[in-house]
Structure formats: structure tokens, C-alpha cells
C-alpha positions in Angstrom: 11.6 -20.0 -57.0 9.0 -19.4 -59.7 10.2 -17.2 -62.5 7.8 -16.4 -65.4 8.1 -14.6 -68.7 4.7 -13.8 -70.1 4.4 -12.8 -73.8 2.2 -13.1 -76.8 3.3 -14.6 -80.1 5.4 -12.3 -82.2 6.4 -9.9 -79.4 9.5 -8.1 -80.5 10.8 -7.7 -76.9 10.3 -11.4 -76.0 13.9 -12.4 -76.7 15.5 -9.3 -75.1 13.4 -9.9 -72.0 14.5 -13.5 -71.9 18.1 -12.5 -72.1 17.6 -9.9 -69.3 16.2 -12.6 -67.0 19.0 -15.1 -67.7 21.6 -12.4 -67.1 20.1 -11.3 -63.8 19.8 -15.0 -62.7 23.4 -15.7 -63.5 24.5 -12.6 -61.6 22.9 -13.9 -58.4 24.0 -17.5 -58.9 20.4 -18.6 -59.4 20.1 -22.0 -61.1 16.7 -22.7 -62.5 14.4 -22.6 -65.5 12.2 -19.8 -66.8 8.6 -20.7 -67.3 7.3 -19.0 -70.4 3.6 -18.3 -70.6 2.0 -17.7 -74.0 -1.0 -15.4 -73.8 -2.9 -15.7 -77.0 -6.5 -14.7 -76.3 -8.1 -11.6 -74.6 -10.0 -14.0 -72.3 -6.7 -15.5 -71.1 -5.1 -12.0 -70.7 -7.9 -11.0 -68.4 -7.8 -14.2 -66.5 -4.0 -13.8 -65.8 -4.3 -10.0 -65.3 -1.8 -9.7 -68.1 -0.7 -6.1 -68.4 1.1 -6.5 -71.7 4.0 -8.2 -73.4 6.6 -8.8 -72.1 5.8 -9.2 -68.4 8.2 -10.7 -65.9 7.0 -12.2 -62.6 8.9 -13.7 -59.7 6.9 -15.8 -57.3 3.7 -14.5 -59.0 4.7 -10.9 -58.3 5.4 -8.4 -61.1 9.0 -7.2 -61.2 7.9 -3.6 -62.1 6.4 -1.5 -59.3 2.6 -1.1 -60.0 0.7 1.5 -58.2 -2.7 0.0 -59.2 -3.5 -3.3 -60.8 -3.6 -3.2 -64.6 -6.5 -4.7 -66.5 -5.4 -7.6 -68.7 -5.2 -7.0 -72.4 -3.3 -8.2 -75.5 -1.0 -5.3 -76.1 2.7 -4.3 -76.1 3.9 -3.2 -72.6 6.0 -0.2 -72.0 7.9 0.7 -68.8 8.6 4.1 -67.4 12.3 4.0 -66.5 14.3 7.1 -65.4 11.9 9.4 -67.2 11.8 7.4 -70.5 9.5 4.8 -71.9 11.1 1.5 -73.0 10.0 -2.0 -73.9 11.8 -3.7 -71.0 11.7 -3.3 -67.2 14.7 -1.8 -65.4 17.5 -4.3 -64.7 17.5 -3.1 -61.1 13.8 -4.1 -60.7 14.5 -7.6 -61.9 17.5 -8.0 -59.6 15.6 -6.7 -56.6 12.7 -9.1 -57.2 15.2 -12.1 -57.6 17.1 -11.0 -54.5 14.0 -10.9 -52.4 12.9 -14.3 -53.6 16.4 -15.7 -53.0 16.5 -14.4 -49.5 13.1 -15.8 -48.8 14.4 -19.2 -49.8 17.7 -18.9 -48.0 16.7 -21.6 -45.5 17.7 -24.3 -48.0 21.2 -25.7 -47.6 21.4 -27.3 -51.0 20.0 -24.9 -53.6 22.0 -25.1 -56.8 24.4 -22.3 -57.8 25.1 -21.0 -61.3 28.8 -20.0 -61.7 31.5 -20.1 -64.3 33.4 -23.3 -64.2 36.7 -21.6 -64.8 39.3 -21.8 -62.0 39.3 -18.5 -60.1 42.2 -18.0 -57.6 42.5 -15.8 -54.6 44.5 -12.7 -55.4 46.5 -13.0 -52.2 47.0 -16.8 -51.5 46.5 -18.3 -54.9 43.9 -20.7 -53.4 41.1 -21.8 -55.8 37.9 -20.1 -54.7 34.6 -21.9 -54.2 31.5 -20.1 -55.7 29.3 -18.3 -53.2 26.1 -16.4 -53.9 25.9 -12.7 -53.1 23.0 -13.4 -50.7 25.6 -15.0 -48.4 27.8 -11.9 -48.4 24.9 -9.5 -47.8 23.8 -11.6 -44.8 27.3 -11.9 -43.1 29.2 -8.7 -43.9 29.0 -5.8 -41.6 26.1 -3.3 -42.4 28.3 -0.6 -43.9 29.8 -3.1 -46.4 26.6 -4.8 -47.5 25.9 -2.1 -50.1 29.3 -2.8 -51.8 28.2 -6.3 -52.7 27.7 -6.6 -56.4 25.0 -8.7 -58.1 27.5 -11.4 -59.1 28.8 -14.7 -57.8 31.8 -14.3 -55.5 34.4 -16.8 -54.4 35.3 -18.1 -50.9 39.0 -18.5 -50.0 39.5 -21.6 -47.9 43.2 -21.0 -47.1 43.4 -21.0 -43.2 46.4 -18.6 -43.4 44.8 -16.0 -45.7 42.9 -13.1 -44.3 40.7 -12.9 -47.4 37.3 -14.5 -47.0 35.6 -13.4 -50.2 36.8 -12.1 -53.5 35.1 -11.2 -56.8 35.7 -13.3 -59.9 37.6 -10.4 -61.6 39.7 -10.2 -58.4 39.2 -6.5 -58.1 37.2 -6.7 -54.8 37.8 -8.6 -51.6 36.5 -8.8 -48.1 38.6 -9.8 -45.1 37.9 -11.7 -41.8 37.3 -8.5 -39.9 34.6 -7.5 -42.4 32.3 -10.3 -41.3 29.9 -10.4 -38.4 30.8 -14.0 -37.6 34.0 -15.9 -37.0 35.2 -18.0 -39.9 36.1 -21.3 -38.2 38.6 -22.4 -40.8 40.6 -19.2 -40.4 40.5 -19.2 -36.5 43.2 -20.6 -34.3 41.5 -19.8 -31.0 38.2 -20.9 -29.5 35.5 -20.9 -30.4 36.0 -22.3 -33.9 32.5 -22.6 -35.5 31.6 -25.6 -37.6 27.8 -25.4 -37.7 26.5 -21.9 -37.9 22.8 -22.7 -37.9 22.8 -24.5 -34.6 25.9 -23.2 -32.9 28.2 -26.2 -32.9 32.0 -25.7 -32.8 35.1 -27.8 -32.7 35.3 -27.2 -28.9 31.7 -28.0 -28.2 32.0 -31.3 -30.1 35.2 -32.2 -28.2 33.6 -31.3 -24.9 30.6 -33.6 -25.5 32.8 -36.4 -26.6 35.1 -36.0 -23.5 32.1 -36.0 -21.2 30.0 -38.8 -22.7 32.4 -40.8 -24.9 30.2 -40.1 -28.0 28.9 -37.4 -30.2 25.3 -36.8 -31.1 25.8 -33.6 -33.1 25.6 -35.3 -36.5 22.3 -36.9 -35.8 20.9 -33.7 -34.3 21.9 -31.7 -37.4 20.4 -34.3 -39.7 17.1 -34.0 -37.8 17.2 -30.2 -38.2 18.0 -30.4 -41.9 15.2 -32.9 -42.4 12.8 -30.5 -40.6 13.9 -27.6 -42.9 15.2 -25.4 -40.1 18.7 -24.9 -41.5 19.7 -21.6 -43.2 23.2 -22.4 -44.4 23.2 -19.9 -47.3 23.0 -16.9 -44.9 24.7 -18.3 -41.8 27.7 -20.3 -43.1 30.5 -18.2 -44.6 31.0 -21.0 -47.1 27.4 -20.6 -48.3 26.7 -24.3 -48.1 25.7 -27.2 -45.8 28.0 -27.8 -42.9 27.2 -31.5 -42.2 30.2 -32.8 -44.1 32.5 -30.5 -42.1 30.9 -31.6 -38.8 31.1 -35.3 -39.7 34.8 -35.1 -40.5 35.5 -33.1 -37.3 33.7 -35.8 -35.2 35.7 -38.5 -36.8 39.1 -36.8 -36.2 38.2 -36.1 -32.5 37.1 -39.8 -32.1 40.4 -40.9 -33.7 42.2 -39.2 -30.8 43.6 -36.1 -32.4 44.8 -34.0 -29.4 43.9 -30.6 -30.9 41.2 -31.5 -33.3 42.8 -29.4 -36.1 44.5 -31.3 -38.9 44.8 -30.7 -42.6 41.9 -32.9 -43.2 39.7 -30.9 -40.8 40.8 -27.7 -42.4 39.8 -29.1 -45.8 36.5 -30.2 -44.3 35.7 -26.6 -43.4 35.4 -25.8 -47.1 33.5 -29.0 -48.0 30.3 -28.7 -49.9 28.0 -31.6 -49.3 25.8 -30.6 -52.3 28.6 -30.7 -54.9 29.1 -33.8 -57.0 32.6 -35.1 -56.3 35.0 -35.1 -59.1 36.4 -38.5 -60.1 39.8 -39.3 -58.6 42.8 -38.7 -60.9 44.6 -42.0 -60.8 47.4 -42.9 -63.0 47.5 -46.3 -64.7 49.4 -48.9 -62.9 49.1 -52.6 -62.0 48.0 -51.9 -58.4 45.5 -49.1 -58.9 41.9 -49.3 -60.1 41.1 -48.0 -63.6 39.5 -44.6 -63.6 35.7 -44.6 -64.0 35.6 -42.9 -67.3 38.1 -45.3 -68.8 36.2 -48.3 -67.4 33.0 -47.0 -69.0 34.6 -46.7 -72.4 36.2 -50.1 -72.2 32.8 -51.6 -71.1 31.1 -50.1 -74.1 33.8 -51.3 -76.5 33.8 -54.8 -75.0 30.0 -55.1 -75.3 30.0 -53.9 -78.9 32.8 -56.4 -79.7 30.9 -59.2 -78.2 27.8 -58.2 -80.0 29.6 -58.2 -83.3 31.1 -61.6 -82.5 27.8 -63.0 -81.5 26.2 -62.0 -84.8 29.2 -62.8 -87.0 27.4 -65.7 -88.7 24.8 -63.2 -89.8 26.8 -60.3 -91.1 29.8 -62.3 -92.5 27.6 -64.1 -95.1 26.0 -60.9 -96.1 29.3 -59.0 -96.4 31.1 -61.8 -98.3 28.1 -62.4 -100.5 28.1 -58.7 -101.5 31.8 -59.2 -102.5 30.9 -62.3 -104.5 32.5 -64.8 -102.1 31.1 -67.8 -100.3 29.5 -66.0 -97.4 27.5 -68.8 -96.1 30.5 -71.0 -95.6 32.3 -68.3 -93.6 29.2 -67.7 -91.5 28.8 -71.4 -90.8 32.3 -71.8 -89.5 31.7 -69.1 -86.8 28.1 -70.0 -86.0 29.1 -72.2 -83.1 30.5 -69.1 -81.3 27.1 -67.4 -81.1 25.7 -68.9 -77.9 29.1 -68.6 -76.1 29.4 -64.9 -77.2 25.8 -64.2 -76.1 26.4 -65.7 -72.7 29.7 -63.9 -72.3 28.1 -60.6 -73.3 25.3 -61.2 -70.7 27.6 -62.1 -67.9 30.0 -59.2 -68.6 27.2 -56.6 -68.8 25.3 -57.8 -65.8 28.5 -57.8 -63.7 29.5 -54.4 -64.9 26.1 -52.9 -64.2 26.2 -54.3 -60.6 29.7 -53.0 -60.1 28.7 -49.6 -61.4 25.7 -49.2 -59.2 27.6 -50.4 -56.1 30.5 -48.0 -56.8 28.2 -45.0 -57.2 26.3 -45.9 -54.0 29.5 -46.0 -51.9 30.8 -42.8 -53.5 27.6 -41.0 -52.6 28.7 -41.0 -48.9 25.1 -41.4 -47.7 26.3 -41.7 -44.1 28.2 -38.4 -44.2 26.4 -35.9 -46.4 22.9 -34.5 -46.1 22.4 -34.3 -49.8 24.7 -36.8 -51.4 23.8 -37.5 -55.0 21.8 -40.7 -55.6 23.5 -43.4 -57.6 22.9 -42.9 -61.3 21.7 -45.8 -63.4 24.3 -46.7 -66.0 22.1 -45.9 -69.0 24.9 -46.1 -71.6 26.1 -49.7 -70.9 22.5 -50.8 -70.6 21.7 -49.3 -74.0 24.7 -51.1 -75.5 23.5 -54.3 -73.9 20.1 -54.0 -75.4 21.4 -53.1 -78.8 24.0 -56.0 -78.8 21.3 -58.5 -78.0 19.1 -57.1 -80.7 21.9 -57.5 -83.2 23.0 -60.9 -82.0 19.7 -62.6 -81.4 16.6 -60.7 -82.6 17.9 -59.1 -85.8 18.9 -62.4 -87.5 15.3 -63.6 -87.1 14.2 -60.7 -89.3 16.2 -62.3 -92.1 14.4 -65.6 -91.8 11.8 -64.7 -94.4 14.6 -64.2 -96.9 16.2 -67.5 -95.9 12.9 -69.4 -96.0 12.1 -68.0 -99.4 15.5 -69.0 -100.8 15.3 -72.5 -99.2 11.8 -73.0 -100.7 13.1 -72.3 -104.2 15.8 -74.9 -103.6 13.2 -77.4 -102.5 11.2 -76.9 -105.6 14.2 -77.6 -107.8 15.0 -80.7 -105.7 11.5 -82.1 -106.2 11.8 -82.2 -109.9 15.2 -83.9 -110.1 15.2 -87.6 -110.9 18.0 -90.1 -110.5 21.0 -89.8 -108.3 21.3 -90.0 -104.5 19.1 -88.1 -102.0 20.6 -87.4 -98.6 18.8 -85.9 -95.6 21.3 -84.7 -92.9 20.7 -83.6 -89.4 22.5 -80.2 -89.1 21.7 -78.7 -85.6 24.8 -76.4 -85.7 23.2 -74.2 -88.3 20.9 -72.1 -86.1 21.5 -68.8 -87.8 18.8 -67.9 -90.5 21.1 -66.4 -93.1 23.1 -69.6 -93.3 19.9 -71.4 -94.4 19.8 -69.2 -97.4 23.4 -68.3 -98.3 25.2 -71.7 -97.7 22.9 -73.9 -99.8 23.4 -71.6 -102.8 27.1 -72.1 -102.5 26.8 -75.9 -102.1 24.4 -76.2 -105.0 27.1 -74.9 -107.4 29.3 -77.9 -106.7 29.6 -80.2 -109.7 27.4 -83.3 -109.3 24.9 -81.5 -107.0 21.4 -80.9 -108.3 19.9 -79.0 -105.3 20.4 -78.2 -101.6 17.6 -77.3 -99.2 18.4 -76.3 -95.6 15.3 -76.4 -93.4 16.0 -73.9 -90.6 13.0 -74.9 -88.4 13.9 -78.7 -88.4 17.7 -78.1 -88.5 17.8 -80.5 -91.5 19.6 -80.3 -94.9 18.2 -82.1 -98.0 20.7 -82.7 -100.7 19.9 -84.1 -104.2 22.9 -85.4 -106.1 23.0 -86.0 -109.8 23.4 -89.5 -111.2 26.9 -90.8 -111.0 28.1 -88.1 -108.5 30.9 -88.9 -106.1 28.8 -88.4 -102.9 31.6 -89.2 -100.3 34.0 -87.0 -102.1 31.6 -84.1 -102.3 30.8 -84.4 -98.6 34.5 -84.5 -97.7 35.0 -81.4 -99.9 32.2 -79.5 -98.1 33.5 -80.5 -94.7 37.0 -79.3 -95.5 36.3 -76.1 -97.4 32.9 -75.0 -96.1 32.8 -76.4 -92.6 29.6 -78.2 -93.4 28.9 -81.6 -91.9 25.9 -83.5 -90.5 24.5 -86.9 -89.5 22.8 -88.9 -92.3 19.2 -89.6 -91.3 17.9 -90.6 -94.7 19.5 -92.0 -97.9 17.8 -92.8 -101.2 18.7 -95.0 -103.0 
């Protein structure tokens, strides 16, 4: 359905017209967007035959009755309503235009419906009502009752023992079984009990086909009709929605050998809406039941975030401790070995979770049963956490390399001008985190007897210049015990 609001900039009636449209759409249960057209030049006004601002059009037709076409112009538009001039069209005109367009599109079995999400109960049985558009009532009620249908969303009572079929949301108006021109299958105890109203399938016809041939072809036949666009569920089915889910469940129960074909599950199927997104099951926590989907999503996010922090610990621990005046490089060095393990754990966890998520959504979509089951949704939130975790654990530390390299270069300059003492070059492959190359050498260089320390991040080597007379073995043992620093000697002078 094409709904347009045409205005020029600064029109004082633009917002009231917008509210009028939205209110009328909500009254008829129409879910959709309003296309707003800004007319800002006289040439465009003539091209669009714009009679003035605001103009409301539904499927390219003006909601106001026009005796003769109006020439386009940039001007405020007034409407003659009940003998008075006003800046908005009559609400009844807007509703009539929307109703006509809605009825023209009533062949669809899965058009969205706008209704309040509050629980509305049947005033007689207390059953929770399912939203139904007023176009359904106008199509199925007896002629003398059709004028009583208000422009609002009604509710369908699915209780098989209740005589009420429809009731208003304020529960001041209701229509009974005898008020309809069709039999409401779920509320009937005698044949025929309709299931598919578009193509005249009932519980009895399905059972008869199965008894005669040993199989049922009704589901395939209905799917073919739905695909061809010949169904008109909104104006033929009292439930106002697709019947394929109802038929599929009825076929299954008949195939399972139910002698009468009427069970609580079948009665529930009669009110099934194949276009509705199923609510997640309410499962209490226990050792034998799966965790609810929402809880699993939250735990996945927290687990990924935790692994990301763990993987980047050797980067943020030195910075945090250095800010507090502590030996940050040493702490980072002690946890640096965890980085590759945490990264692999994060990758495996997230990839596995994504696969499980997509699989679970695909089987919950019931593609073999419903004509319009929702497609599996890509788990965007866990994927976002995965990407951010890898950026923090792998990519972000590389951005700190310039800082580490600059600090290490300064240490190398000081080492080059130091004479006497012992020079050691150690192979230190475990230090693969750039901040360690800058923070840890500064801490080590403050040790008595040490002239300078230069950690080459690219070569994974550490160059240490000791002062003359320094206790080299004792200093190395001290660093190994207190800082977690160790390496293999590849050069010693003298």
C-alpha cells in the first residue's frame, strides 16, 4: 500500500496531517510507512499536480473527493468539510481511502498488522484474543452487522467452547458465531469443520482423502496456491491469517491415527498464525533443560568480552600499572603467554556459537510447516563482539608499536655509549606484545648494576648492558623471579 503525505517546507498543517494519517492507519491495523514528498518548486508542484499543502494520497489517489483536477501550485490547501473550511481532510475520507486500499490487497495472507501489545481477554471466556483487522469482520459478518464494525483492531476468541468470535479491545462490543456468514471451524463440533477457507478444505475432507489414498496432498496444494498469490486469507479466514499451519497440524494428527481428528493440539492449531514470530519458550533453569535463548546470548557476549580482555591483558595491564607507578611491563610479561591461547579459545567459542545460533533459528522457523516462517536472523551482536575482541586482542596492540619502538630506540642509544661491563644479547621470543618492548626494559634498566636495556620487538631479542663489576647471574635470577623475564644467551661480551 502506497501512502503519501505531500507538503512544502514550513507548512503549519504538516504535523497534524502526519498524526491524522498514523491514527487512521493504526485504527485499521495497517502496518507500514508514510512516504513524505517535499514539494519545493512551482515546476515540481505542476509536475505532481500538487493541489496544495498538505495533500494525502493513498495508492496515488487523493483522499479528498475532487470534482475536477486541480492545477498544481505552491499554496496552503483548505478542505470543505461539513460546511466549513479547514486545513486538514475529513478523517472519514482518510479512513475510506485506506479501507478501499486494504480491501484491494486482501489477497495477501501475511500482511503485517499494527495492534497494541497489551493482553486483551475475551469478556466471556477470559481467553487471550488474537488481533484481527476490521476488514476481516466486514467481509465475514452478515450484511446488517457490517456497518457496526468500527475502524479499529478487533480480537479473535479462540476458545472452542465460547460463542464469541470477535470482540473490541475495550470489550464493549462483541460478535457471536451466528453473526458470521461462515462456519468457524474451531468452534464447530459437527461436520463440516473448515480449516482452509480460501480453497474449501475441512477436517473431514482431509480425513477422507487420507482414508482413500493413504496420504494427503492438501498441504502441497495450498502452498502452490499461496505461491501463485490466489489466497485471500484476510477476508475468508475468521482468524484473519494464513491457514497453512492449521492444515499441517491437522494432517499430522490424522496421520498419527487420531480417531476423531480433534485434539487440544488441533484446536490450538485453528488459531495458529503462520506469520507471527514465535515467542521464545519459557524454560526454567535446570540441569536437564536447555538455557533460554536470551540468557545464552548474554552469556556468549560476556564470555567473548572476557576472553578478549584476557587475550589483550599483556597490553592493558602494563599501561594500567604504569599509570599507577608500578612495574607494568613485568605484570604484562607474566601473562603474555596466555594471548595465543585466549585468541584461539575466543575464535573457537564464537565460531561454534554462531553456527549453533544459525542452526537453532533455522529449525525454529518451521520452513516445512509455515508459508511465511521468518528467515533465520544473522547473530549480529555476537559477531560484533567477536570483531571488537580481535581488534582489542590483536590489532590494537600493534598501534602501540610506534611508542614501544621509540622507547626501545632511546634505550639503544644509551647502550651504545656505555663502556666497560658485560654485554648480553638474549633471545626472548615469548615477548610478542609491543607494549612489553617499551614498558619492561624501563623497569629492568632501573636495577642497580644495569646501564641500559633494549628489547627489539621485531627480532624478539633483548640487549642488556651491565655496568662494570655488576653481578650478572644475580641480576638475571632476580629478573626471572620478580619480573618473569628470562631468555637464551646468544651473545656475551666480554
